[in-house]
C-alpha positions as CSV (number, residue, x, y, z in Angstrom):
1,X,8.5,-23.9,0.7
2,X,6.0,-26.6,1.9
3,X,2.5,-26.0,0.5
4,X,-0.6,-28.0,0.9
5,X,-3.4,-28.9,-1.5
6,X,-6.7,-30.1,0.0
7,X,-8.8,-32.3,-2.4
8,X,-11.5,-34.8,-2.6
9,X,-10.6,-38.4,-3.4
10,X,-11.9,-38.9,-6.9
11,X,-10.8,-39.7,-10.4
12,X,-9.1,-36.2,-10.8
13,X,-6.9,-37.0,-7.8
14,X,-6.1,-40.5,-9.0
15,X,-5.1,-39.2,-12.4
16,X,-2.9,-36.5,-11.0
17,X,-1.1,-38.9,-8.7
18,X,-0.8,-41.6,-11.4
19,X,0.5,-39.3,-14.1
20,X,2.5,-37.1,-11.7
21,X,1.1,-33.7,-12.5
22,X,-0.4,-30.6,-10.9
23,X,-3.6,-29.1,-12.4
24,X,-3.6,-25.4,-13.2
25,X,-7.0,-23.8,-13.7
26,X,-7.9,-20.7,-15.6
27,X,-9.5,-17.9,-13.4
28,X,-12.8,-18.5,-15.1
29,X,-13.1,-21.7,-13.2
30,X,-12.6,-20.3,-9.7
31,X,-15.4,-20.6,-7.2
32,X,-15.2,-17.0,-5.9
33,X,-17.0,-14.8,-8.5
34,X,-14.8,-11.8,-7.6
35,X,-11.5,-13.8,-7.8
36,X,-9.1,-12.3,-10.3
37,X,-11.8,-9.8,-11.2
38,X,-10.7,-6.6,-9.6
39,X,-12.2,-3.5,-11.2
40,X,-10.0,-1.8,-13.7
41,X,-8.9,1.8,-13.3
42,X,-9.0,3.6,-16.6
43,X,-7.8,7.0,-15.4
44,X,-4.5,6.9,-17.2
45,X,-1.9,9.7,-16.8
46,X,0.4,11.0,-19.5
47,X,3.2,9.2,-17.7
48,X,1.3,5.9,-17.9
49,X,0.9,6.4,-21.6
50,X,4.6,7.3,-22.2
51,X,5.8,4.3,-20.2
52,X,3.5,2.0,-22.1
53,X,4.8,3.3,-25.4
54,X,8.4,2.7,-24.2
55,X,7.5,-0.8,-23.1
56,X,5.9,-1.6,-26.4
57,X,9.0,-0.3,-28.3
58,X,11.2,-2.5,-26.0
59,X,9.1,-5.6,-26.8
60,X,9.2,-4.9,-30.6
61,X,13.0,-4.6,-30.5
62,X,13.7,-7.7,-28.3
63,X,11.1,-10.3,-29.3
64,X,11.6,-12.4,-32.4
65,X,10.1,-10.9,-35.5
66,X,6.6,-12.4,-36.2
67,X,5.6,-9.9,-38.9
68,X,6.7,-9.0,-42.4
69,X,6.5,-5.3,-41.3
70,X,9.9,-3.8,-40.6
71,X,10.8,-2.6,-37.0
72,X,10.8,1.0,-38.2
73,X,7.3,0.7,-39.5
74,X,6.1,-1.0,-36.3
75,X,7.7,1.8,-34.3
76,X,6.1,4.5,-36.4
77,X,2.6,2.8,-36.0
78,X,3.1,2.6,-32.3
79,X,4.2,6.2,-32.1
80,X,1.1,7.3,-34.1
81,X,-1.2,5.3,-31.8
82,X,0.1,6.6,-28.6
83,X,0.3,10.2,-29.9
84,X,-3.4,9.9,-30.7
85,X,-4.1,8.5,-27.2
86,X,-2.3,11.4,-25.6
87,X,-4.2,13.9,-27.8
88,X,-7.6,12.3,-27.0
89,X,-8.5,14.3,-23.9
90,X,-11.8,14.9,-22.1
91,X,-13.0,17.7,-19.8
92,X,-10.8,16.4,-17.0
93,X,-7.7,16.7,-19.2
94,X,-6.8,13.0,-19.0
95,X,-5.7,11.1,-22.1
96,X,-7.7,8.2,-23.8
97,X,-11.0,10.0,-23.3
98,X,-12.7,7.8,-25.9
99,X,-11.4,4.7,-24.2
100,X,-9.6,3.1,-27.2
101,X,-6.6,2.1,-25.2
102,X,-8.6,0.9,-22.3
103,X,-10.8,-1.3,-24.6
104,X,-7.7,-3.0,-25.8
105,X,-6.6,-3.6,-22.2
106,X,-10.0,-5.2,-21.4
107,X,-9.8,-7.4,-24.5
108,X,-6.3,-8.6,-23.7
109,X,-7.2,-9.3,-20.1
110,X,-10.2,-11.3,-21.2
111,X,-8.0,-13.5,-23.4
112,X,-5.4,-13.9,-20.7
113,X,-8.0,-14.8,-18.1
114,X,-9.1,-17.7,-20.2
115,X,-5.5,-19.0,-20.8
116,X,-3.4,-18.4,-17.8
117,X,-3.0,-21.3,-15.3
118,X,-3.2,-21.0,-11.6
119,X,-3.0,-23.7,-8.9
120,X,-4.0,-22.9,-5.4
121,X,-2.3,-24.2,-2.2
122,X,-2.4,-23.4,1.5
123,X,0.4,-22.7,3.9
124,X,-1.7,-24.5,6.5
125,X,-1.2,-28.2,6.8
126,X,-4.4,-28.7,8.9
127,X,-7.3,-26.3,8.7
128,X,-10.8,-27.4,9.7
129,X,-12.5,-25.1,7.1
130,X,-10.2,-26.2,4.3
131,X,-10.9,-29.8,5.1
132,X,-14.7,-29.0,5.0
133,X,-14.6,-26.9,1.9
134,X,-12.0,-28.5,-0.3
135,X,-11.1,-31.8,1.4
136,X,-14.3,-33.6,0.6
137,X,-15.9,-32.7,3.9
138,X,-13.1,-34.6,5.7
139,X,-13.5,-37.6,3.4
140,X,-10.7,-36.4,1.1
141,X,-6.9,-35.9,1.4
142,X,-4.3,-33.1,1.9
143,X,-1.2,-33.4,-0.3
144,X,2.0,-31.8,1.0
145,X,4.4,-30.5,-1.6
146,X,8.0,-29.2,-1.2
147,X,7.9,-26.7,-4.0
148,X,11.7,-25.9,-4.0
149,X,12.4,-29.3,-5.6
150,X,10.8,-28.3,-9.0
151,X,11.5,-24.8,-10.4
152,X,9.4,-25.5,-13.5
153,X,6.1,-26.6,-12.1
154,X,6.6,-24.1,-9.3
155,X,8.4,-21.4,-11.3
156,X,6.3,-18.6,-9.9
157,X,4.5,-18.8,-6.5
158,X,2.8,-15.8,-5.0
159,X,1.0,-15.4,-1.6
160,X,-2.5,-14.1,-1.7
161,X,-3.2,-10.7,-0.1
162,X,-6.6,-10.3,1.7
163,X,-8.3,-6.9,1.9
164,X,-11.5,-5.6,3.3
165,X,-12.3,-3.6,0.2
166,X,-11.2,-4.8,-3.2
167,X,-9.3,-2.1,-5.0
168,X,-9.3,-0.8,-8.6
169,X,-6.1,-1.2,-10.5
170,X,-4.5,-0.1,-13.7
171,X,-3.4,-2.9,-16.1
172,X,-1.3,-1.5,-18.9
173,X,1.2,-4.0,-20.3
174,X,4.2,-2.5,-18.5
175,X,2.5,-2.9,-15.1
176,X,3.6,-6.4,-14.4
177,X,3.3,-6.0,-10.6
178,X,-0.3,-4.9,-11.0
179,X,-1.1,-8.1,-13.0
180,X,0.2,-10.2,-10.2
181,X,-2.0,-8.1,-7.8
182,X,-5.0,-8.9,-10.0
183,X,-4.6,-12.6,-9.5
184,X,-3.5,-12.5,-5.8
185,X,-6.0,-10.2,-4.1
186,X,-9.1,-11.5,-2.4
187,X,-11.6,-10.4,0.1
188,X,-10.8,-10.8,3.8
189,X,-13.6,-13.4,4.2
190,X,-11.2,-15.8,2.5
191,X,-8.2,-15.2,4.7
192,X,-8.6,-18.5,6.6
193,X,-7.3,-20.2,3.5
194,X,-3.7,-18.7,3.8
195,X,-3.5,-19.3,0.1
196,X,-0.4,-19.3,-2.1
197,X,-0.8,-19.5,-5.8
198,X,1.5,-21.2,-8.4
199,X,1.4,-19.7,-11.9
200,X,1.9,-21.2,-15.4
201,X,1.5,-19.4,-18.8
202,X,-1.2,-21.9,-19.8
203,X,-3.9,-23.8,-17.9
204,X,-4.0,-27.6,-17.8
205,X,-1.9,-30.4,-16.4
206,X,1.8,-29.6,-15.7
207,X,4.3,-32.3,-14.8
208,X,5.7,-32.2,-11.3
209,X,8.9,-33.7,-10.0
210,X,7.7,-36.7,-7.9
211,X,10.2,-35.8,-5.2
212,X,7.9,-32.8,-4.4
213,X,5.2,-35.0,-2.9
214,X,6.3,-35.3,0.8
215,X,3.1,-36.6,2.4
216,X,-0.5,-37.5,2.0
217,X,-2.8,-36.9,4.9
218,X,-6.2,-38.5,4.7
219,X,-9.2,-36.8,6.3
220,X,-10.8,-38.0,9.5
221,X,-13.8,-39.5,7.7
222,X,-11.8,-41.0,4.8
223,X,-13.1,-44.4,3.8
224,X,-10.8,-47.4,4.4
225,X,-11.1,-48.5,0.8
226,X,-10.1,-45.0,-0.4
227,X,-7.1,-44.9,2.0
228,X,-6.0,-48.4,0.8
229,X,-6.3,-47.5,-2.9
230,X,-4.5,-44.1,-2.7
231,X,-1.8,-45.5,-0.4
232,X,-1.0,-48.3,-2.9
233,X,-1.0,-45.8,-5.8
234,X,1.4,-43.5,-3.9
235,X,3.7,-46.4,-2.9
236,X,3.8,-47.6,-6.5
237,X,4.4,-44.2,-8.1
238,X,6.4,-42.4,-5.4
239,X,8.0,-45.1,-3.3
240,X,8.3,-45.5,0.5
241,X,9.6,-42.0,1.3
242,X,6.2,-40.3,1.1
243,X,4.4,-40.2,4.5
244,X,1.0,-41.7,4.6
245,X,-1.1,-40.3,7.5
246,X,-4.6,-39.9,8.7
247,X,-5.9,-36.9,10.7
248,X,-8.0,-37.6,13.9
249,X,-8.9,-35.8,17.1
250,X,-8.3,-37.1,20.5
251,X,-10.7,-37.0,23.4
252,X,-9.2,-33.6,24.3
253,X,-10.0,-32.3,20.9
254,X,-6.4,-31.9,19.8
255,X,-5.3,-32.9,16.3
256,X,-3.4,-36.1,16.0
257,X,-1.8,-37.7,12.9
258,X,-1.4,-41.5,12.8
259,X,0.5,-43.5,10.2
260,X,-1.5,-45.7,7.9
261,X,-0.2,-48.8,6.2
262,X,0.5,-48.6,2.6
């Protein structure tokens, strides 16, 4: 799948091209205050609790031992915890009335939000708003990546879903699909981005196969000195196969791409 990253021409871009990596940010760094911050639904059912218990037992039996406590003791402790959660009922009859389980979910999510790595791309190779908002007001560049050439850097890619009203979701450990939904649901005002997200278990720089970089398109206002510098860098690190282009508009207003020397 071809995906595109709009960016300013700055030291961050120079470093990522030179060292051949893609930067994955934690959700705490996103510019949309609601991004990855859907409201949590704490109205757990008995079935939710039972499935969570079964999932935790599965993990304790399959993951390497990291505790001196025996598997039987861990299972007994888990059974006691979930039994108490089921017994803790309020006037509506739902379990976890005191919110002990939900509090642990909130804490785990807080930790995960600070550590998980997400890198944002667009499916759109030329978008006026993306150039304006992320491409340095047309002074920057748009990098085109063929993600199928690196199944480590792009081990998990998910399209963003845009909705008019942000939903509430349940986030117990066994609800993996809901966790993906948390990180890939945005308000419809952002739909112009046609965003796709790549995921890593940790934020930071992740190496990318240099073959993934297919082209670099410079913005219409890109400075000649920036074009020359980045073009030389790309030729030095990635070779002649990478297309070097600049976006422009003709007199009829249609987009045109012209090759630049490099």
